[in-house]
C-alpha positions in Angstrom: -29.6 -31.6 41.1 -30.9 -35.2 39.8 -28.4 -37.9 39.7 -26.4 -35.9 42.5 -25.6 -37.6 45.8 -25.0 -34.9 48.3 -24.2 -35.3 52.3 -23.4 -33.3 54.6 -22.3 -34.1 57.8 -18.9 -33.7 60.2 -18.0 -36.0 63.4 -16.1 -34.2 65.8 -14.3 -35.9 68.6 -16.8 -39.0 67.9 -19.8 -36.7 69.0 -22.0 -36.0 65.3 -23.5 -32.4 65.0 -26.8 -31.7 64.6 -27.8 -29.1 61.7 -24.8 -28.8 59.3 -22.2 -25.9 60.4 -21.0 -23.3 58.5 -17.8 -25.2 57.5 -19.4 -28.9 57.6 -17.5 -31.4 55.2 -19.8 -31.5 52.0 -19.4 -34.6 49.7 -21.0 -34.4 46.5 -21.3 -37.6 43.7 -21.8 -38.2 40.1 -22.3 -41.0 38.7 -20.5 -42.1 35.9 -23.1 -42.5 33.0 -20.3 -43.9 30.3 -19.5 -47.6 30.2 -16.1 -48.0 32.5 -14.3 -50.5 34.5 -12.0 -49.5 37.1 -12.3 -45.6 36.8 -9.4 -43.9 39.1 -7.7 -41.1 39.8 -8.6 -37.5 39.3 -6.8 -34.1 37.6 -9.1 -31.3 38.0 -7.7 -29.1 34.7 -7.6 -25.4 34.7 -10.4 -24.8 32.3 -12.9 -26.1 35.2 -13.2 -30.0 34.0 -11.9 -32.7 35.4 -10.1 -35.8 34.0 -9.5 -39.3 35.1 -8.4 -42.7 33.7 -10.4 -46.0 33.6 -7.6 -48.9 33.9 -9.5 -51.6 33.0 -11.0 -50.2 30.1 -8.1 -48.1 29.0 -9.5 -44.6 28.4 -9.1 -41.4 29.9 -11.8 -39.5 30.7 -13.1 -35.9 30.9 -16.1 -34.5 32.9 -17.2 -30.9 32.3 -19.1 -29.8 35.7 -21.4 -27.7 33.8 -23.2 -29.9 31.6 -22.5 -33.4 33.7 -21.0 -34.4 30.4 -18.6 -37.1 30.1 -16.2 -37.8 27.2 -14.0 -40.5 26.8 -11.0 -40.7 24.9 -9.8 -44.6 23.9 -5.9 -45.4 24.6 -4.0 -48.3 23.5 -5.1 -51.7 24.3 -3.6 -53.1 27.2 -3.0 -49.5 28.2 -3.9 -50.0 31.9 -3.7 -46.7 32.9 -3.2 -45.7 36.2 -2.6 -42.0 37.0 -3.1 -38.1 34.9 -2.1 -35.0 35.5 -3.0 -31.7 33.4 -0.4 -29.2 32.6 -1.2 -25.5 32.1 -1.3 -25.9 28.5 -4.6 -28.0 29.0 -2.8 -30.8 27.7 -3.6 -34.7 29.8 -0.4 -37.1 30.5 -0.8 -40.5 31.5 1.0 -43.0 33.0 0.1 -46.5 31.4 1.0 -49.0 34.2 0.9 -52.0 31.7 2.4 -49.9 28.4 5.6 -49.1 30.5 5.0 -45.6 28.9 3.7 -42.1 29.5 1.0 -40.5 27.0 0.5 -37.2 26.1 -3.1 -36.2 24.8 -3.9 -32.7 23.4 -7.6 -32.6 23.6 -8.0 -29.9 21.5 -7.0 -32.3 18.4 -7.3 -35.6 19.8 -3.2 -36.6 19.0 -1.3 -38.6 21.2 2.2 -38.7 22.0 4.0 -41.6 23.3 7.0 -41.6 25.4 8.4 -44.9 26.0 10.3 -46.2 29.1 13.9 -47.4 28.3 13.6 -50.0 30.8 10.9 -53.1 30.8 8.3 -53.8 33.4 8.5 -50.8 35.1 5.4 -50.1 36.3 4.5 -45.8 35.6 2.0 -45.2 38.1 1.3 -42.0 40.1 2.3 -38.4 37.8 3.3 -34.8 39.2 4.8 -31.9 37.3 7.2 -29.6 39.1 7.4 -25.8 38.4 8.7 -26.0 35.4 6.2 -28.2 33.8 8.6 -31.3 33.9 6.8 -34.5 34.5 7.6 -36.9 37.5 6.5 -40.1 38.5 6.6 -43.1 39.9 7.5 -46.7 39.1 6.0 -49.4 41.5 7.4 -52.2 39.9 10.9 -51.5 39.2 11.2 -49.4 42.4 12.2 -45.9 40.5 11.2 -42.1 39.9 10.9 -41.3 36.5 11.1 -38.0 34.7 9.8 -36.7 31.4 11.6 -33.6 30.3 9.4 -31.1 29.0 11.3 -29.3 26.1 13.2 -32.7 25.2 10.7 -35.3 25.7 13.6 -37.1 27.7 12.8 -39.8 30.6 15.3 -39.8 33.3 14.9 -42.9 35.7 16.4 -42.7 39.4 16.6 -46.0 41.3 15.5 -46.1 44.9 18.0 -47.3 47.2 15.7 -49.1 49.4 15.3 -52.8 46.9 11.2 -53.5 46.4 10.4 -50.4 47.5 7.3 -50.5 45.5 6.8 -46.3 44.6 3.4 -45.3 45.3 1.9 -41.5 45.6 4.4 -38.9 44.3 4.1 -34.7 44.6 6.7 -31.9 44.6 6.6 -29.1 47.7 7.0 -25.2 46.8 11.0 -25.3 46.7 10.9 -27.9 43.9 11.7 -31.5 46.1 10.1 -34.3 45.2 8.5 -36.5 47.5 6.8 -40.1 47.2 5.9 -42.6 48.5 7.2 -46.1 49.1 4.2 -48.6 50.2 6.4 -51.9 50.2 9.1 -49.9 52.2 7.0 -48.2 54.6 8.8 -45.3 53.5 8.5 -41.7 52.9 11.1 -40.6 49.4 12.9 -37.3 48.8 14.4 -36.8 45.4 16.4 -33.3 45.0 16.3 -32.8 41.0 19.5 -30.8 41.3 21.6 -33.7 42.4 18.8 -36.8 41.7 20.1 -37.9 44.9 17.7 -39.9 47.0 17.0 -39.9 50.5 14.9 -42.5 52.7 12.8 -41.6 55.5 11.7 -44.1 58.1 7.9 -43.3 60.3 8.0 -44.2 63.9 6.2 -47.0 63.2 7.6 -49.3 61.1 5.7 -51.1 57.9 2.9 -49.0 58.6 2.5 -48.7 54.0 3.2 -45.3 53.6 0.6 -44.5 50.5 0.7 -41.3 49.1 2.0 -37.9 50.2 1.0 -34.0 49.8 2.6 -31.2 51.1 1.0 -27.9 53.1 2.2 -24.4 52.5 4.7 -24.5 55.3 6.3 -27.1 53.1 5.2 -30.1 55.7 4.7 -33.6 53.8 1.7 -35.5 55.3 1.3 -38.8 54.5 -1.6 -41.8 54.6 -0.3 -45.3 56.7 -2.4 -47.2 55.0 -1.2 -51.1 56.9 -1.7 -49.0 60.3 -4.5 -46.9 60.1 -2.4 -43.5 60.8 -1.7 -39.9 59.2 1.6 -39.0 58.8 3.6 -35.6 59.1 7.3 -35.1 57.8 9.1 -31.5 59.0 11.9 -31.3 56.5 13.7 -28.3 58.5 13.7 -30.1 61.7 13.4 -34.1 60.4 10.6 -34.6 62.8 7.8 -37.1 62.3 4.5 -37.2 63.5 2.1 -40.0 63.9 -1.9 -39.3 64.3 -4.1 -42.0 64.8 -7.0 -42.9 62.2 -10.7 -42.5 63.4 -11.3 -46.1 62.6 -8.3 -47.8 64.0 -5.9 -50.0 62.6 -7.9 -51.3 60.0 -9.6 -47.9 58.3 -6.8 -48.2 55.3 -5.9 -44.5 54.9 -5.2 -44.0 51.3 -5.7 -41.2 49.0 -4.6 -37.7 50.7 -4.9 -34.2 49.8 -5.1 -30.5 50.8 -8.0 -28.3 50.1 -8.0 -24.1 49.7 -7.8 -23.3 53.5 -4.5 -25.7 54.5 -6.5 -28.5 55.9 -5.5 -32.3 55.4 -8.2 -34.4 53.4 -7.8 -38.5 53.5 -10.1 -40.8 52.8 -10.2 -44.4 54.9 -11.0 -47.2 52.1 -12.1 -49.8 54.3 -14.6 -47.9 56.2 -15.6 -45.7 53.5 -14.9 -42.3 55.4 -13.3 -38.9 54.7 -11.8 -37.5 57.5 -10.9 -33.4 57.5 -7.9 -32.3 59.5 -7.2 -29.0 60.2 -3.7 -28.7 61.2 -3.9 -24.9 62.5 -7.3 -25.6 64.9 -5.9 -29.2 65.5 -9.4 -30.0 64.6 -10.2 -33.8 63.2 -13.7 -33.9 61.3 -15.3 -37.7 59.8 -17.8 -38.4 57.7 -19.0 -41.3 56.1 -19.3 -41.5 51.9 -23.3 -41.0 50.7 -22.0 -44.1 48.6 -21.7 -47.5 49.9 -18.2 -48.8 49.0 -17.1 -46.0 47.5 -12.9 -47.1 47.2 -11.4 -43.8 47.0 -7.7 -44.1 45.3 -7.0 -41.1 44.7 -7.7 -37.0 45.7 -6.5 -34.0 43.9 -7.5 -30.1 44.5 -8.4 -27.7 41.5 -7.7 -24.3 41.5 -10.1 -22.8 44.5 -9.5 -25.4 47.0 -12.1 -27.9 46.0 -10.9 -31.7 46.6 -11.9 -34.2 44.0 -11.9 -38.0 44.2 -12.9 -41.1 42.3 -14.9 -44.1 43.3 -13.4 -47.1 41.7 -16.4 -49.2 42.9 -18.7 -46.7 43.3 -18.2 -45.4 39.6 -18.6 -41.7 40.7 -16.5 -38.5 40.4 -16.9 -36.3 43.0 -15.8 -33.5 45.3 -14.8 -32.5 48.7 -15.8 -29.6 50.3 
């Protein structure tokens, strides 16, 4: 396939395998063929397309895997879009870090709807949907969690108890509980939508830089520890935290995280340009180098088939892992 870089390789227990096994990690990358600055944060849609934002270009972009075509939509100047998700109707929701708003794009018409936040300098960051289609998002600068009510458009803000927490990644578990990472505080946060109550949890290693979160089907919450180079797991049923050292050590920089269709936890080490796949059932770790030097993956997201997508902010590539 022209213009596509593909790599098959797995490293288990520090030993490179010879011929690729049937379940070896496959990474494919597509060069982004339109002008962008600081592309990031993929969002697979139900129609098979993948959306992402160009943070320093004030654009949201659609990629069609069938045609390999990219189409850009311009946002308001100074928007600095950070995160994006696509709802079940195909509408695209964008967090505007610079615009201090949530923007909704209807691709069929090209129309935008904008939801301005009540307070200034919130820094809307990463979005996620709940089962009812309401949008939840972190606010990195103000230390809050936000919610856009799908039916009314009303925005509710939930302040995090720890000052200067720096909320970053966010996800929801099968019960509809909101989980989020506190990058600056090094904590894992939980928000109960029924009560609005926020509970914070400290990993065993303090100041580990909890960056992004993902949930496996058993309800366990997994998170990357950017500062100390590890992977964490929290069991809400028991309150137990478990930490796993990263393959590249304390300076690897674990960043993005996602769960694939087989229930395996994938994350990247941004400093060492590696992707790690951990199978909790088999207690098996595999590591692969990204095909492109200095990829800089900042978020991963699975599609409906369980293939995990990413954007290389530095390499200006869109790719998948499976």
